[in-house]
N, CA, C and O of each residue as an XYZ file, in Angstrom:
568
protein
N       0.854     -1.403     -0.057
C      -0.027     -0.016     -0.023
C       0.932      1.273     -0.119
O       1.927      1.424      0.590
N       0.466      2.228     -1.152
C       1.440      3.270     -0.962
C       0.804      4.481      0.044
O      -0.302      4.397      0.580
N       1.592      5.447      0.163
C       1.054      6.434      1.025
C      -0.056      7.012      0.773
O      -0.699      7.219      1.802
N      -0.646      7.426     -0.349
C      -1.654      7.796     -0.433
C      -2.841      6.918     -0.167
O      -3.818      7.225      0.517
N      -2.653      5.899     -0.730
C      -3.674      4.737     -0.294
C      -3.837      4.573      0.954
O      -4.987      4.317      1.312
N      -2.920      4.653      1.850
C      -2.920      4.458      3.526
C      -3.757      5.616      3.737
O      -4.917      5.389      4.082
N      -3.373      6.864      3.590
C      -4.103      7.940      3.866
C      -5.736      8.047      3.676
O      -6.544      8.478      4.499
N      -5.992      7.527      2.343
C      -7.208      7.430      1.983
C      -8.041      6.109      2.735
O      -9.256      6.145      2.931
N      -7.280      5.092      3.067
C      -7.875      4.173      3.764
C      -8.103      4.632      5.308
O      -9.170      4.252      5.790
N      -7.294      5.359      6.108
C      -7.640      5.547      7.481
C      -8.418      6.870      7.557
O      -9.019      7.185      8.584
N      -8.400      7.582      6.538
C      -9.684      8.821      6.301
C     -10.784      7.978      6.104
O     -11.557      8.189      7.038
N     -11.277      7.052      5.285
C     -12.282      6.515      5.161
C     -12.715      5.503      6.119
O     -13.727      4.846      5.875
N     -11.993      5.304      7.267
C     -12.537      4.670      8.201
C     -12.827      5.813      9.559
O     -13.156      5.448     10.687
N     -12.643      7.062      9.187
C     -12.814      8.023     10.090
C     -11.753      8.815     11.054
O     -12.053      9.577     11.973
N     -10.482      8.460     10.633
C      -9.592      8.795     11.347
C      -8.964     10.242     10.606
O      -8.742     10.378      9.403
N      -8.765     11.190     11.605
C      -8.122     12.477     11.053
C      -6.738     12.196     11.034
O      -6.311     11.365     11.836
N      -5.896     12.809     10.170
C      -4.537     12.982      9.919
C      -3.877     14.237      9.609
O      -4.255     14.892      8.638
N      -2.991     14.603     10.296
C      -2.574     15.953     10.194
C      -1.236     15.969     10.678
O      -0.812     15.016     11.331
N      -0.402     17.141     10.372
C       1.123     17.339     10.664
C       0.983     18.435     11.643
O       0.568     19.537     11.285
N       1.345     18.153     12.982
C       1.359     19.257     13.892
C       2.770     19.292     14.220
O       3.357     18.226     14.405
N       3.468     20.557     14.327
C       4.976     20.852     14.633
C       5.704     19.689     14.079
O       6.503     19.045     14.758
N       5.351     19.349     12.510
C       6.169     18.487     12.065
C       6.243     16.976     12.444
O       7.116     16.237     11.989
N       5.244     16.553     13.331
C       5.029     15.284     13.685
C       3.639     14.918     13.241
O       2.705     15.712     13.129
N       3.604     13.433     12.964
C       2.114     12.947     12.600
C       1.259     12.923     13.832
O       1.616     12.553     14.950
N      -0.158     13.460     13.401
C      -1.164     13.248     14.254
C      -2.319     12.495     14.012
O      -2.999     12.908     13.072
N      -2.845     11.224     14.768
C      -3.765     10.621     14.183
C      -4.783     10.657     15.300
O      -4.404     10.457     16.454
N      -6.065     10.901     15.025
C      -7.215     10.797     15.896
C      -8.375      9.981     15.509
O      -8.728     10.066     14.333
N      -8.965      9.279     16.222
C      -8.367      8.818     17.610
C      -7.502      7.889     17.504
O      -7.715      6.905     16.795
N      -6.412      8.052     18.178
C      -5.391      6.868     18.095
C      -5.514      5.526     18.749
O      -4.740      4.573     18.659
N      -6.620      5.628     19.419
C      -6.856      4.435     20.309
C      -7.505      3.363     19.503
O      -7.492      2.156     19.742
N      -8.105      4.021     18.461
C      -8.902      3.097     17.512
C      -7.922      2.581     16.446
O      -8.492      1.875     15.615
N      -6.684      2.731     16.252
C      -5.746      2.345     15.511
C      -5.399      0.437     15.859
O      -5.129     -0.075     16.945
N      -5.499     -0.040     14.894
C      -5.121     -1.577     14.987
C      -3.498     -1.706     15.026
O      -2.783     -0.797     14.604
N      -3.073     -2.696     15.472
C      -1.537     -2.899     15.283
C      -1.158     -3.013     13.702
O      -0.068     -2.534     13.389
N      -1.790     -3.482     12.883
C      -1.448     -3.317     11.318
C      -1.636     -1.833     11.155
O      -0.609     -1.363     10.666
N      -2.409     -1.058     11.340
C      -2.515      0.326     11.218
C      -1.352      0.956     11.613
O      -0.728      1.663     10.821
N      -0.920      0.743     12.973
C       0.448      1.424     13.532
C       1.526      0.809     12.706
O       2.486      1.539     12.461
N       1.535     -0.470     12.208
C       2.908     -0.788     11.474
C       2.901     -0.243     10.408
O       3.986      0.197     10.028
N       1.642     -0.047      9.475
C       1.817      0.741      8.244
C       2.031      1.891      8.336
O       2.575      2.358      7.335
N       1.747      2.890      9.485
C       2.265      4.111      9.629
C       3.651      4.243     10.043
O       4.309      5.208      9.653
N       4.206      3.259     10.883
C       5.580      3.410     11.026
C       6.501      3.024      9.652
O       7.623      3.501      9.482
N       5.971      2.255      8.870
C       6.793      2.010      7.550
C       6.534      2.984      6.642
O       7.203      2.957      5.609
N       5.684      3.879      6.788
C       5.354      5.025      5.751
C       5.623      6.261      6.316
O       5.613      7.227      5.552
N       5.894      6.462      7.642
C       6.068      7.489      8.516
C       6.694      8.896      7.876
O       6.063      9.952      7.930
N       7.817      8.799      7.355
C       8.254      9.987      6.566
C       7.507     10.629      5.630
O       7.387     11.852      5.556
N       6.881      9.633      4.741
C       6.269      9.704      3.538
C       4.714     10.529      4.008
O       4.265     11.549      3.484
N       4.257      9.941      4.845
C       2.895     10.283      5.382
C       3.322     11.806      5.873
O       2.575     12.735      5.565
N       4.444     12.044      6.588
C       4.329     13.382      7.152
C       4.739     14.395      5.984
O       4.374     15.565      6.098
N       5.401     14.046      4.987
C       5.584     14.752      3.752
C       4.361     15.136      3.140
O       4.077     16.300      2.859
N       3.654     14.165      2.941
C       2.143     14.293      2.056
C       1.129     15.110      3.037
O       0.491     16.090      2.652
N       1.084     14.733      3.969
C       0.133     15.716      4.828
C       0.719     17.038      4.998
O      -0.031     17.965      4.691
N       1.722     17.303      5.358
C       2.561     18.522      5.473
C       2.138     19.468      3.931
O       1.517     20.528      3.844
N       2.762     18.586      2.804
C       2.376     19.566      1.724
C       0.597     19.641      1.442
O       0.047     20.605      0.909
N       0.049     18.689      1.819
C      -1.513     18.770      1.747
C      -2.060     20.068      2.634
O      -3.039     20.692      2.225
N      -1.534     20.365      3.594
C      -1.997     21.269      4.774
C      -1.679     22.526      4.146
O      -2.544     23.385      4.319
N      -0.501     22.933      3.345
C      -0.160     23.977      2.977
C      -1.068     24.763      1.895
O      -1.105     25.985      1.747
N      -1.835     23.733      1.130
C      -2.763     24.391      0.085
C      -3.927     24.852      0.537
O      -4.422     24.164      1.430
N      -4.512     25.780      0.214
C      -6.192     26.025      0.588
C      -6.981     25.015      0.549
O      -6.776     24.200     -0.350
N      -7.960     24.803      1.378
C      -8.927     23.753      1.344
C      -9.690     23.533      0.107
O      -9.962     22.407     -0.309
N     -10.072     24.764     -0.547
C     -10.959     24.440     -1.726
C     -10.048     24.216     -2.989
O     -10.634     24.121     -4.067
N      -8.654     24.120     -2.970
C      -7.782     23.901     -4.047
C      -7.340     22.366     -3.786
O      -6.683     21.809     -4.666
N      -7.631     21.768     -2.780
C      -7.014     20.305     -2.603
C      -7.809     19.342     -3.530
O      -9.017     19.545     -3.649
N      -7.288     18.419     -4.124
C      -7.981     17.348     -4.793
C      -8.498     16.447     -3.739
O      -7.830     16.208     -2.733
N      -9.721     15.920     -3.950
C     -10.174     14.799     -3.050
C      -9.288     13.506     -2.729
O      -8.710     12.849     -3.595
N      -9.271     13.289     -1.616
C      -8.276     11.949     -1.335
C      -9.325     10.786     -1.158
O      -9.092      9.689     -1.666
N     -10.563     11.034     -0.386
C     -11.493     10.267     -0.136
C     -12.907     10.635     -0.704
O     -13.490     11.585     -0.183
N     -13.475      9.982     -1.690
C     -14.764     10.360     -2.216
C     -15.479      9.294     -1.815
O     -15.276      8.200     -2.342
N     -16.686      9.504     -0.543
C     -17.652      8.701     -0.196
C     -18.887      9.407     -0.019
O     -18.997     10.629     -0.116
N     -19.942      8.493      0.280
C     -21.262      8.986      0.489
C     -21.344      9.568      1.947
O     -20.534      9.265      2.823
N     -22.351     10.395      2.120
C     -22.672     11.040      3.129
C     -22.941     10.105      4.327
O     -23.647      9.098      4.281
N     -22.307     10.559      5.366
C     -22.705      9.497      6.688
C     -22.773     10.468      7.901
O     -21.819     10.894      8.552
N     -24.090     10.728      8.072
C     -24.325     11.865      9.195
C     -23.817     11.462     10.423
O     -23.239     12.330     11.077
N     -23.908     10.250     10.922
C     -23.215      9.863     12.410
C     -21.824     10.079     12.269
O     -21.254     10.725     13.148
N     -21.132      9.604     11.218
C     -19.514      9.908     11.013
C     -19.391     11.437     11.019
O     -18.683     12.021     11.839
N     -19.995     11.965     10.221
C     -19.864     13.742     10.354
C     -19.934     14.094     11.618
O     -19.029     14.811     12.046
N     -20.815     13.758     12.351
C     -21.094     14.418     13.784
C     -20.062     13.759     14.670
O     -19.878     14.534     15.608
N     -19.312     12.695     14.805
C     -18.512     12.175     15.331
C     -16.965     13.117     14.997
O     -16.194     13.571     15.842
N     -16.861     13.199     13.572
C     -15.730     13.999     13.304
C     -15.636     15.693     13.821
O     -14.579     16.259     14.099
N     -17.062     16.348     13.871
C     -17.047     17.311     14.282
C     -16.930     17.562     15.818
O     -16.390     18.531     16.352
N     -17.481     16.609     16.365
C     -17.349     16.351     18.058
C     -15.849     16.422     18.348
O     -15.310     17.277     19.051
N     -15.250     15.421     17.721
C     -13.741     15.282     18.009
C     -13.012     16.587     17.957
O     -12.380     17.066     18.899
N     -13.166     17.154     16.695
C     -12.662     18.489     16.620
C     -13.009     19.428     17.428
O     -12.115     20.200     17.775
N     -14.297     19.624     17.922
C     -14.783     20.781     18.670
C     -14.163     20.381     20.324
O     -13.807     21.255     21.115
N     -14.138     19.230     20.558
C     -13.584     18.930     22.077
C     -12.141     19.422     21.932
O     -11.696     20.172     22.801
N     -11.391     19.060     20.913
C      -9.865     19.615     20.863
C      -9.907     21.185     21.438
O      -9.078     21.575     22.260
N     -10.944     22.023     20.922
C     -10.520     23.289     21.198
C     -10.804     23.392     22.711
O     -10.183     24.355     23.161
N     -11.509     22.758     23.650
C     -11.642     22.778     24.957
C     -10.356     22.174     25.539
O      -9.867     22.714     26.531
N      -9.787     21.125     25.014
C      -9.004     20.343     25.771
C      -7.702     21.067     25.685
O      -6.901     20.856     26.596
N      -7.325     22.000     24.599
C      -6.196     22.549     24.454
C      -6.348     24.190     24.816
O      -5.374     24.939     24.735
N      -7.553     24.614     25.183
C      -7.693     25.922     25.763
C      -7.660     27.055     24.602
O      -7.446     28.262     24.710
N      -7.902     26.380     23.619
C      -7.994     27.466     22.515
C      -9.344     28.227     22.275
O     -10.418     27.641     22.139
N      -9.171     29.741     22.232
C     -10.568     30.652     21.968
C     -10.998     30.237     20.566
O     -10.331     30.112     19.540
N     -12.151     30.079     20.778
C     -13.161     29.952     19.650
C     -13.571     31.370     18.747
O     -14.262     31.432     17.730
N     -12.907     32.447     19.477
C     -13.052     33.967     19.167
C     -12.062     34.070     18.116
O     -12.194     34.938     17.254
N     -11.022     33.220     18.103
C      -9.849     33.636     17.480
C     -10.427     33.404     15.634
O     -11.181     32.486     15.312
N      -9.960     34.281     14.790
C     -10.330     34.623     13.660
C     -10.213     33.146     12.655
O     -11.132     32.617     12.030
N      -8.787     32.711     12.743
C      -8.327     31.595     12.456
C      -9.155     30.364     12.860
O      -9.315     29.440     12.063
N      -9.587     30.351     13.877
C     -10.568     28.978     14.414
C     -11.950     29.186     13.638
O     -12.578     28.368     12.966
N     -12.247     30.560     13.938
C     -13.601     30.812     13.004
C     -13.742     30.458     11.755
O     -14.736     29.855     11.351
N     -12.783     30.791     11.041
C     -12.489     30.761      9.594
C     -12.473     28.964      9.267
O     -13.069     28.510      8.291
N     -11.878     28.278     10.021
C     -11.744     26.798      9.924
C     -12.941     26.207     10.123
O     -13.403     25.328      9.395
N     -13.712     26.873     11.542
C     -15.014     26.169     11.684
C     -15.919     26.464     10.639
O     -16.851     25.675     10.483
N     -15.824     27.496      9.854
C     -16.716     27.806      8.795
C     -16.836     26.989      7.659
O     -17.867     26.863      6.999
N     -15.682     26.394      7.428
C     -15.375     25.417      6.326
C     -16.089     24.238      6.762
O     -17.071     23.824      6.146
N     -15.646     23.699      7.769
C     -16.561     22.585      8.467
C     -17.992     22.827      8.306
O     -18.591     21.991      7.630
N     -18.637     23.764      8.770
C     -20.117     24.010      8.690
C     -20.483     23.939      7.155
O     -21.349     23.152      6.774
N     -19.913     24.646      6.409
C     -20.318     24.644      4.927
C     -20.285     23.238      4.542
O     -21.333     22.840      4.033
N     -19.202     22.255      4.676
C     -19.066     21.145      4.158
C     -20.110     20.218      4.818
O     -20.531     19.213      4.245
N     -20.491     20.585      5.999
C     -21.257     19.632      6.862
C     -23.010     20.123      6.077
O     -23.947     19.351      5.871
N     -22.972     21.197      5.871
C     -24.396     21.822      5.310
C     -24.717     21.146      3.782
O     -25.856     20.827      3.441
N     -23.570     20.989      2.960
C     -23.623     20.612      1.627
C     -23.616     18.976      1.722
O     -23.778     18.372      0.662
N     -23.438     18.223      2.925
C     -23.581     16.810      3.127
C     -22.369     16.216      2.144
O     -22.534     15.230      1.426
N     -21.083     16.998      2.230
C     -20.127     16.452      1.406
C     -18.926     15.870      2.249
O     -18.095     16.541      2.862
N     -18.993     14.452      2.162
C     -18.064     13.965      3.273
C     -16.653     14.259      3.039
O     -15.858     14.411      3.967
N     -16.320     14.345      1.741
C     -14.693     14.627      1.431
C     -14.411     15.748      1.715
O     -13.231     15.909      2.027
N     -15.283     16.935      1.739
C     -15.076     18.350      1.954
C     -14.982     18.146      3.569
O     -13.938     18.480      4.129
N     -15.813     17.728      4.147
C     -16.037     17.411      5.763
C     -14.717     17.055      6.282
O     -14.199     17.661      7.220
N     -14.170     16.062      5.664
C     -13.192     15.456      6.348
C     -11.733     16.473      6.048
O     -10.887     16.704      6.913
N     -11.700     16.870      4.960
C     -10.568     17.859      4.661
C     -10.806     19.189      5.575
O      -9.825     19.648      6.161
N     -11.893     19.733      5.697
C     -12.046     20.741      6.655
C     -12.001     20.555      7.962
O     -11.760     21.531      8.672
N     -12.231     19.216      8.576
C     -12.049     18.949      9.896
C     -10.525     18.739     10.208
O      -9.990     19.044     11.274
N      -9.859     18.133      9.048
C      -8.399     17.969      9.188
C      -7.726     19.520      9.416
O      -6.869     19.776     10.261
N      -8.222     20.327      8.618
C      -7.722     21.789      8.639
C      -7.792     22.401      9.927
O      -6.957     23.123     10.471
N      -8.990     21.983     10.368
C      -9.470     22.793     11.673
C      -8.520     22.191     12.784
O      -7.899     22.845     13.622
N      -8.526     20.957     12.644
C      -7.666     20.278     13.909
C      -6.306     20.782     13.824
O      -5.745     21.096     14.874
N      -5.596     20.921     12.521
C      -4.312     21.446     12.453
C      -4.030     23.048     12.860
O      -2.971     23.546     13.242
N      -5.223     23.635     12.667
C      -5.416     25.099     13.278
C      -5.518     25.115     14.892
O      -4.960     26.018     15.515
N      -6.046     24.373     15.377
C      -6.151     24.348     16.676
C      -4.965     23.560     17.441
O      -4.546     23.884     18.553
N      -4.626     22.788     16.895
C      -3.453     22.242     17.526
C      -2.135     23.301     17.342
O      -1.252     23.302     18.200
N      -2.078     24.035     16.382
C      -1.093     24.869     16.325
C      -1.321     26.263     17.249
O      -0.383     26.861     17.776
N      -2.556     26.624     17.339
C      -2.746     27.653     18.416
C      -2.256     27.294     19.970
O      -1.667     28.034     20.758
N      -2.727     25.805     20.163
C      -2.605     25.499     21.527
C      -1.190     25.095     21.646
O      -0.862     24.988     22.827
N      -0.260     24.841     20.817
C       0.941     24.753     20.974
C       1.703     26.117     21.083
O       2.755     26.191     21.719
N       1.236     27.018     20.551
C       1.780     28.299     20.711
C       1.291     28.825     21.978
O       2.164     29.248     22.736
N      -0.132     28.901     22.438
C      -0.328     29.177     23.936
C       0.424     28.316     24.975
O       0.879     28.857     25.983
N       0.572     26.961     24.754
C       1.603     26.156     25.796
C       2.977     26.744     25.924
O       3.544     26.787     27.016
N       3.576     27.249     24.694
C       4.980     27.576     24.615
C       5.064     29.183     25.149
O       6.039     29.616     25.762
N       3.921     29.957     24.823
C       4.013     31.126     25.363
C       3.853     31.308     26.991
O       4.401     32.243     27.574
N       3.111     30.401     27.617
C       2.634     30.224     28.804
C       4.133     29.929     29.799
O       4.485     30.473     30.845
N       4.651     29.087     29.160
C       6.230     28.388     29.594
C       7.014     29.676     29.592
O       7.548     30.048     30.636
N       7.112     30.351     28.522
C       8.037     31.525     28.306
C       7.581     32.603     29.333
O       8.486     33.040     30.044
N       6.404     33.079     29.521
C       5.758     33.819     30.307
C       6.221     33.556     31.770
O       5.711     34.181     32.700
């Protein structure tokens, strides 16, 4: 299985993949099977490179990696997981970058487009994790 196939397979099963501070983040990691973990280990440098490049492009310019039917339950789980991260990391939802990322999630949900929803949630998670990491660094420096 090549890197793009692995990303597609994991996202197709509801995992969120993103690169945060140069490291691969997979959520929910507790649902990864041993075979998933091994495939990720074997492809780690390629996964990080592919996902880092993906997150540099605007969400609407990315080509779909997963094209699947609308799944309302999965959509709500993805959105709940992303929203929970805001609280866990103490990131303010009033920040413009968070609001912009959240708006993309809402648009994808309203359009019932799973491909866009997965992408928007992945971007949202990357934004929130980035802000959470900065807040944590600033707190330690202050």
